[in-house]
C-alpha positions as CSV (number, residue, x, y, z in Angstrom):
1,M,-55.7,160.3,157.5
2,L,-56.2,161.0,153.8
3,E,-52.8,162.5,153.5
4,R,-51.2,159.5,155.2
5,Y,-53.0,157.1,152.8
6,L,-51.8,159.1,149.8
7,S,-48.3,159.1,151.0
8,L,-48.4,155.3,151.5
9,V,-50.4,154.3,148.4
10,E,-47.3,153.0,146.6
11,C,-46.6,150.6,149.5
12,I,-50.2,149.4,149.9
13,G,-50.5,148.0,146.4
14,P,-47.9,145.2,146.8
15,I,-49.3,144.3,150.3
16,I,-52.8,143.9,148.9
17,S,-51.6,141.8,146.0
18,K,-49.6,139.6,148.4
19,I,-52.7,139.1,150.5
20,E,-54.7,138.1,147.4
21,R,-52.0,135.5,146.4
22,N,-52.0,134.0,149.9
23,K,-54.3,131.0,149.7
24,S,-54.3,130.3,153.5
25,S,-56.1,133.6,154.2
26,Q,-59.8,133.2,154.8
27,E,-60.6,136.8,154.2
28,R,-60.5,138.6,150.8
29,A,-58.3,141.6,150.4
30,P,-60.0,145.0,150.0
31,P,-60.1,146.3,146.5
32,M,-57.3,148.7,145.5
33,T,-58.1,152.3,144.7
34,S,-57.9,153.4,141.1
35,A,-55.8,156.2,139.8
36,E,-58.9,158.3,139.4
37,E,-59.9,157.7,143.0
38,E,-56.4,158.6,144.2
39,E,-56.6,161.9,142.2
40,I,-59.9,162.7,143.7
41,A,-58.5,162.0,147.2
42,G,-55.7,164.3,146.5
43,D,-58.1,167.1,145.4
44,I,-60.2,166.6,148.5
45,R,-57.0,166.8,150.7
46,D,-56.1,170.1,149.0
47,L,-59.6,171.5,149.6
48,L,-59.6,170.5,153.2
49,A,-56.0,171.7,153.9
50,P,-57.0,175.3,155.0
51,L,-59.6,173.8,157.4
52,C,-57.0,171.5,158.9
53,Q,-54.6,174.4,159.4
54,V,-57.3,176.5,161.1
55,T,-58.3,173.6,163.3
56,T,-54.7,172.9,164.3
57,E,-54.0,176.5,165.1
58,T,-57.1,177.2,167.1
59,S,-57.0,173.9,169.1
60,A,-53.4,174.6,170.1
61,E,-54.3,177.6,172.1
62,K,-56.3,177.8,175.3
63,G,-58.2,180.9,174.2
64,V,-58.7,182.1,170.7
65,T,-58.7,185.8,170.0
66,I,-61.5,187.4,167.9
67,S,-58.9,188.4,165.2
68,K,-58.5,184.7,164.4
69,C,-62.2,184.1,164.3
70,I,-63.2,187.0,162.0
71,P,-61.1,187.2,158.8
72,P,-59.7,190.6,157.8
73,R,-61.3,192.4,154.9
């Protein structure tokens, strides 16, 4: 989900500003993320990438072998 947000962040900005300009809307638009927050989100995505890869690989198989559970030395 984080990767999807980071790939669409350039499209989200204009949409949020359009919502804020629309006076007929009763709800307020959510605040836009800052450049620093986007950088932190990118760092978090990079840190979690190996876990995502392992989860995807192990959940794709019916039975996981021990060689995938215990890392080689």
